[in-house]
Each structure stands twice: as structure tokens, then as C-alpha cells.
C-alpha positions as a Python dict, from the first residue, in 0.01 Angstrom:
ca = {
    (1, 'M'): (0, 0, 0),
    (2, 'K'): (-242, -244, -187),
    (3, 'Q'): (38, -468, -210),
    (4, 'R'): (106, -478, 107),
    (5, 'D'): (-138, -489, 245),
    (6, 'Q'): (-239, -825, 48),
    (7, 'A'): (118, -949, 156),
    (8, 'R'): (55, -894, 467),
    (9, 'I'): (-314, -1128, 512),
    (10, 'A'): (-139, -1388, 315),
    (11, 'V'): (116, -1427, 555),
    (12, 'A'): (-134, -1408, 795),
    (13, 'K'): (-325, -1683, 633),
    (14, 'R'): (-3, -1912, 594),
    (15, 'N'): (103, -1842, 990),
    (16, 'P'): (-222, -1730, 1215),
    (17, 'A'): (1, -1810, 1548),
    (18, 'K'): (227, -1543, 1472),
    (19, 'F'): (-52, -1284, 1442),
    (20, 'Y'): (-277, -1375, 1707),
    (21, 'R'): (-227, -1273, 2078),
    (22, 'C'): (-385, -1495, 2252),
    (23, 'G'): (-225, -1529, 2628),
    (24, 'V'): (9, -1243, 2551),
    (25, 'P'): (-63, -959, 2773),
    (26, 'D'): (-35, -599, 2695),
    (27, 'G'): (346, -467, 2693),
    (28, 'M'): (476, -808, 2665),
    (29, 'R'): (653, -1003, 2379),
    (30, 'R'): (557, -1388, 2331),
    (31, 'P'): (824, -1539, 2416),
    (32, 'D'): (844, -1428, 2749),
    (33, 'A'): (479, -1431, 2772),
    (34, 'E'): (544, -1815, 2702),
    (35, 'R'): (854, -1850, 2953),
    (36, 'L'): (602, -1707, 3194),
    (37, 'W'): (316, -1935, 3131),
    (38, 'A'): (547, -2231, 3116),
    (39, 'R'): (645, -2163, 3447),
    (40, 'A'): (302, -2119, 3607),
    (41, 'N'): (211, -2456, 3473),
    (42, 'E'): (547, -2595, 3641),
    (43, 'L'): (376, -2429, 3967),
    (44, 'A'): (47, -2579, 3885),
    (45, 'D'): (182, -2898, 3831),
    (46, 'L'): (384, -2868, 4161),
    (47, 'F'): (76, -2760, 4366),
    (48, 'I'): (-177, -3052, 4227),
    (49, 'Q'): (109, -3269, 4379),
    (50, 'F'): (116, -3147, 4719),
    (51, 'L'): (-236, -3122, 4716),
    (52, 'K'): (-246, -3517, 4629),
    (53, 'E'): (34, -3553, 4895),
    (54, 'K'): (-164, -3394, 5136),
    (55, 'G'): (-471, -3615, 5107),
    (56, 'D'): (-690, -3317, 4999),
    (57, 'I'): (-759, -3413, 4665),
    (58, 'P'): (-779, -3843, 4538),
    (59, 'D'): (-487, -3953, 4412),
    (60, 'K'): (-559, -4176, 4111),
    (61, 'R'): (-523, -4096, 3713),
    (62, 'H'): (-860, -3997, 3540),
    (63, 'A'): (-1008, -4153, 3252),
    (64, 'G'): (-1122, -3891, 2958),
    (65, 'T'): (-1092, -3818, 2608),
    (66, 'L'): (-874, -3597, 2405),
    (67, 'T'): (-1046, -3335, 2170),
    (68, 'E'): (-994, -3244, 1835),
    (69, 'D'): (-808, -2934, 1984),
    (70, 'G'): (-561, -3165, 2203),
    (71, 'I'): (-735, -3075, 2504),
    (72, 'F'): (-793, -3355, 2761),
    (73, 'V'): (-1149, -3391, 2858),
    (74, 'P'): (-1194, -3621, 3215),
    (75, 'E'): (-1517, -3804, 3255),
    (76, 'T'): (-1519, -3790, 3599),
    (77, 'D'): (-1587, -3491, 3827),
    (78, 'E'): (-1322, -3567, 4066),
    (79, 'G'): (-1107, -3529, 3724),
    (80, 'K'): (-1308, -3234, 3629),
    (81, 'A'): (-1250, -3016, 3973),
    (82, 'E'): (-893, -3116, 3969),
    (83, 'L'): (-862, -2979, 3613),
    (84, 'A'): (-1047, -2658, 3687),
    (85, 'L'): (-851, -2626, 4002),
    (86, 'R'): (-530, -2650, 3811),
    (87, 'E'): (-641, -2384, 3573),
    (88, 'A'): (-740, -2166, 3807),
    (89, 'F'): (-405, -2161, 3982),
    (90, 'V'): (-209, -2166, 3644),
    (91, 'L'): (-447, -1821, 3559),
    (92, 'A'): (-314, -1712, 3973),
    (93, 'V'): (44, -1775, 3908),
    (94, 'G'): (48, -1677, 3520),
    (95, 'P'): (85, -1352, 3320),
    (96, 'S'): (-281, -1233, 3352),
    (97, 'S'): (-487, -917, 3427),
    (98, 'P'): (-491, -788, 3836),
    (99, 'R'): (-854, -847, 3777),
    (100, 'V'): (-820, -1202, 3670),
    (101, 'K'): (-584, -1323, 3911),
    (102, 'A'): (-848, -1229, 4229),
    (103, 'R'): (-1090, -1416, 4068),
    (104, 'A'): (-880, -1704, 3977),
    (105, 'I'): (-704, -1655, 4388),
    (106, 'N'): (-1046, -1689, 4523),
    (107, 'I'): (-1127, -2024, 4370),
    (108, 'V'): (-829, -2134, 4458),
    (109, 'L'): (-835, -1997, 4828),
    (110, 'T'): (-1233, -2171, 4846),
    (111, 'F'): (-1143, -2455, 4760),
    (112, 'T'): (-852, -2543, 4957),
    (113, 'T'): (-925, -2335, 5269),
    (114, 'P'): (-1200, -2435, 5503),
    (115, 'R'): (-1371, -2110, 5588),
    (116, 'P'): (-1332, -2009, 5996),
    (117, 'A'): (-1558, -2089, 6259),
    (118, 'R'): (-1813, -1866, 6319),
    (119, 'K'): (-1991, -1799, 6673),
    (120, 'A'): (-2308, -1867, 6666),
    (121, 'A'): (-2557, -1619, 6797),
    (122, 'L'): (-2671, -1768, 7192),
    (123, 'M'): (-3057, -1731, 7184),
    (124, 'L'): (-3134, -1770, 7543),
    (125, 'D'): (-3454, -1708, 7728),
    (126, 'R'): (-3386, -1710, 8068),
    (127, 'P'): (-3089, -1500, 8276),
    (128, 'E'): (-2982, -1834, 8402),
    (129, 'D'): (-2878, -1974, 8042),
    (130, 'L'): (-2668, -1663, 7987),
    (131, 'L'): (-2450, -1741, 8293),
    (132, 'D'): (-2434, -2125, 8236),
    (133, 'A'): (-2314, -2032, 7861),
    (134, 'I'): (-2068, -1801, 8023),
    (135, 'I'): (-1935, -2084, 8281),
    (136, 'N'): (-1912, -2310, 8008),
    (137, 'D'): (-1704, -2113, 7804),
    (138, 'A'): (-1460, -1995, 8083),
    (139, 'D'): (-1396, -2388, 8111),
}
């Protein structure tokens, strides 16, 4: 048993990605999860392109730096907002937990849809003001 455990540790040191389950939900195998994450990234690219065509976000390339891990970090706030929105969309449509999906969908909806208009409470001093407000609303 000791030899078996040492062999497993040696294999894990040579190929740590094989033993690392980050991004793989419970009950799912890595190839299935990678396929779903790839599809989520494609959908996120289409979503961002749609927002650019619609004019909700600026249609320009953002300058940035590439970290040692291969992660692109934009220099401008607009670029960071676009990247954050894209990642939130990936989490919303990718194979993640319902809690993560709900939070990501909330972020996407908050950024992309305006809040509904609220009716202001009438603060009237005289009865005539109330009647004038009713007549104006009827028009």
C-alpha cells in the first residue's frame, strides 16, 4: 500500500492537472465540463459582440498586459468592465452551481438592463394640487 501511495504521489507531481478538479462540477467528468466551458466561452464572445453592435459597450480593442499565467489584464476601466461582464456571462451559462449562476445572472442583468421607472409619491399641500395631478395623468 505504501508503494501504491508513493506511485500515485509521483504521478500527481508529474501531471497535476489530472488530479485537479477546478472547473469540474460534482458528478461530471473533465471532458464533459471542458466541452461545456468551451461552449460557454463561445456564447460569451457572441454576447459581447452583440452588446458592441447594440452600442451598450464601446467597440474597441483594449490595451493591457499578459500575466505569467497567461491571463490578459486590460489597462482601462472600460476594458476591465467588459472582461468582468464576459466572465460573469461565462459563469451564468457554464456548468456551475445554481448559486454561482444566480449571482452571475444578477450581475449581467444589472449591467445590461435599465431599472424600471418608479412612480414618485405625491407630496401635495393642497387638494387642488391633487386634482391637477390627476387631470395631468389623464392627459
